[in-house]
ZANUBA-383136 format. One record per residue (C-alpha): x, y, z negated; chain; residue number from 1. Coordinates in Angstrom, 1 decimal. Example, Ala and Ser with C-alpha at 12.3 -4.5 7.8 and 13.67 -1.06 7.14 Angstrom:
residues 2
((12.3, -4.5, -7.8), A, 1)
((13.7, -1.1, -7.1), A, 2)
END
This chain:
residues 126
((0.0, 0.1, -0.1), A, 1)
((1.2, 3.2, 1.0), A, 2)
((2.1, 6.2, -1.7), A, 3)
((-0.4, 8.5, -0.2), A, 4)
((-3.1, 5.9, -0.6), A, 5)
((-2.4, 5.1, -4.1), A, 6)
((-2.4, 8.8, -5.0), A, 7)
((-5.6, 9.5, -3.3), A, 8)
((-7.3, 6.6, -4.9), A, 9)
((-5.8, 7.7, -8.4), A, 10)
((-7.3, 11.3, -7.5), A, 11)
((-10.9, 9.9, -7.0), A, 12)
((-10.5, 7.8, -10.2), A, 13)
((-9.5, 10.9, -12.1), A, 14)
((-12.4, 13.4, -10.6), A, 15)
((-14.9, 10.4, -11.5), A, 16)
((-13.8, 10.9, -15.0), A, 17)
((-13.9, 14.7, -14.8), A, 18)
((-17.8, 14.4, -13.2), A, 19)
((-18.6, 11.7, -16.5), A, 20)
((-17.1, 14.3, -19.0), A, 21)
((-19.2, 17.0, -17.3), A, 22)
((-16.2, 19.0, -16.7), A, 23)
((-16.9, 20.9, -13.7), A, 24)
((-14.0, 23.7, -14.1), A, 25)
((-11.3, 20.9, -14.2), A, 26)
((-12.6, 19.7, -10.9), A, 27)
((-11.3, 23.2, -9.2), A, 28)
((-7.8, 22.4, -9.1), A, 29)
((-8.3, 19.0, -6.9), A, 30)
((-10.1, 21.0, -3.9), A, 31)
((-8.7, 23.5, -1.4), A, 32)
((-10.2, 26.8, -1.5), A, 33)
((-12.0, 26.2, 1.3), A, 34)
((-13.7, 23.0, 0.2), A, 35)
((-16.8, 22.2, 2.5), A, 36)
((-19.0, 19.4, 0.8), A, 37)
((-22.2, 18.2, 2.2), A, 38)
((-24.6, 16.8, -0.2), A, 39)
((-26.5, 13.6, 0.0), A, 40)
((-29.9, 15.7, 1.0), A, 41)
((-27.8, 17.1, 3.9), A, 42)
((-27.3, 20.8, 2.4), A, 43)
((-23.6, 22.3, 2.8), A, 44)
((-21.8, 24.0, 0.1), A, 45)
((-19.1, 26.1, 1.0), A, 46)
((-16.1, 26.8, -0.9), A, 47)
((-14.1, 25.1, -3.9), A, 48)
((-16.0, 27.7, -6.6), A, 49)
((-19.1, 27.2, -5.0), A, 50)
((-18.8, 23.6, -5.4), A, 51)
((-17.6, 23.5, -8.9), A, 52)
((-20.7, 25.9, -9.5), A, 53)
((-23.1, 23.2, -7.9), A, 54)
((-21.4, 20.4, -10.3), A, 55)
((-21.9, 23.1, -13.4), A, 56)
((-25.5, 23.0, -12.4), A, 57)
((-25.8, 19.5, -12.3), A, 58)
((-24.0, 19.2, -15.6), A, 59)
((-26.8, 21.4, -17.3), A, 60)
((-29.5, 19.0, -16.5), A, 61)
((-29.4, 16.7, -19.7), A, 62)
((-30.5, 13.6, -17.9), A, 63)
((-27.8, 13.6, -15.5), A, 64)
((-25.1, 10.9, -16.3), A, 65)
((-22.5, 10.6, -13.4), A, 66)
((-21.4, 10.2, -9.7), A, 67)
((-19.1, 7.2, -9.3), A, 68)
((-17.2, 7.7, -5.9), A, 69)
((-15.8, 4.0, -4.9), A, 70)
((-12.8, 4.0, -2.5), A, 71)
((-13.1, 1.6, 0.0), A, 72)
((-10.5, 2.5, 2.3), A, 73)
((-7.8, 5.6, 2.9), A, 74)
((-6.4, 6.3, 6.3), A, 75)
((-3.4, 8.3, 6.3), A, 76)
((-2.6, 10.5, 9.4), A, 77)
((0.6, 10.1, 11.6), A, 78)
((2.1, 13.5, 10.1), A, 79)
((1.1, 12.2, 6.9), A, 80)
((-0.3, 15.5, 6.0), A, 81)
((-4.3, 14.3, 6.0), A, 82)
((-6.2, 11.6, 5.2), A, 83)
((-9.6, 10.1, 5.5), A, 84)
((-11.3, 8.2, 2.5), A, 85)
((-14.5, 6.1, 2.6), A, 86)
((-16.6, 4.7, 0.2), A, 87)
((-19.7, 4.0, -1.6), A, 88)
((-21.1, 6.3, -4.0), A, 89)
((-24.0, 6.0, -7.0), A, 90)
((-25.2, 8.8, -9.3), A, 91)
((-27.0, 8.0, -12.2), A, 92)
((-29.6, 10.0, -14.5), A, 93)
((-30.8, 8.8, -18.0), A, 94)
((-33.8, 6.4, -17.7), A, 95)
((-32.5, 4.1, -15.2), A, 96)
((-32.6, 6.5, -12.2), A, 97)
((-30.0, 5.9, -9.2), A, 98)
((-29.2, 7.6, -5.8), A, 99)
((-26.5, 5.9, -3.8), A, 100)
((-24.9, 5.7, -0.4), A, 101)
((-22.0, 6.2, 1.5), A, 102)
((-19.5, 9.1, 1.8), A, 103)
((-16.4, 10.5, 3.6), A, 104)
((-13.7, 12.6, 2.3), A, 105)
((-11.0, 14.4, 4.2), A, 106)
((-7.8, 15.3, 2.2), A, 107)
((-4.9, 17.5, 2.7), A, 108)
((-1.2, 17.4, 1.7), A, 109)
((-0.3, 20.5, 0.2), A, 110)
((3.5, 20.7, -1.2), A, 111)
((3.4, 17.1, -1.9), A, 112)
((-0.1, 16.7, -3.6), A, 113)
((-3.4, 15.8, -2.1), A, 114)
((-6.4, 17.8, -1.9), A, 115)
((-9.9, 17.6, -1.1), A, 116)
((-10.8, 19.7, 1.8), A, 117)
((-14.2, 18.3, 3.1), A, 118)
((-16.9, 15.7, 1.7), A, 119)
((-20.0, 14.2, 3.3), A, 120)
((-22.0, 12.0, 1.3), A, 121)
((-25.0, 10.3, 2.8), A, 122)
((-27.8, 9.4, 0.3), A, 123)
((-29.4, 5.6, 1.6), A, 124)
((-31.2, 4.5, -1.6), A, 125)
((-33.2, 6.4, -4.0), A, 126)
END
């Protein structure tokens, strides 16, 4: 397994933990400023600060538990500066409510560190 693959998988696990802990502000350092997020219903959130604010809004919902994203594949670009991650996601709320689907993420390497620059989530079950 390539080192970038390991780093991206580790970052995904870390961001899962931050979401489970409802720590929106701590997600910010893992994103590029121009982060774009297409959420499960198709809405677009533009910019890392807006993405963090959206997470903070979800965390304010007392019923929200977590989103868990499980990496299935990571493919590194030939130049080693970008990567594509695919996987499955599950969102959970108190009372046994769940949503789930697939996701794709684009990562960018900057000064040897990997940052999320794009994410697309598709809700398939709810």
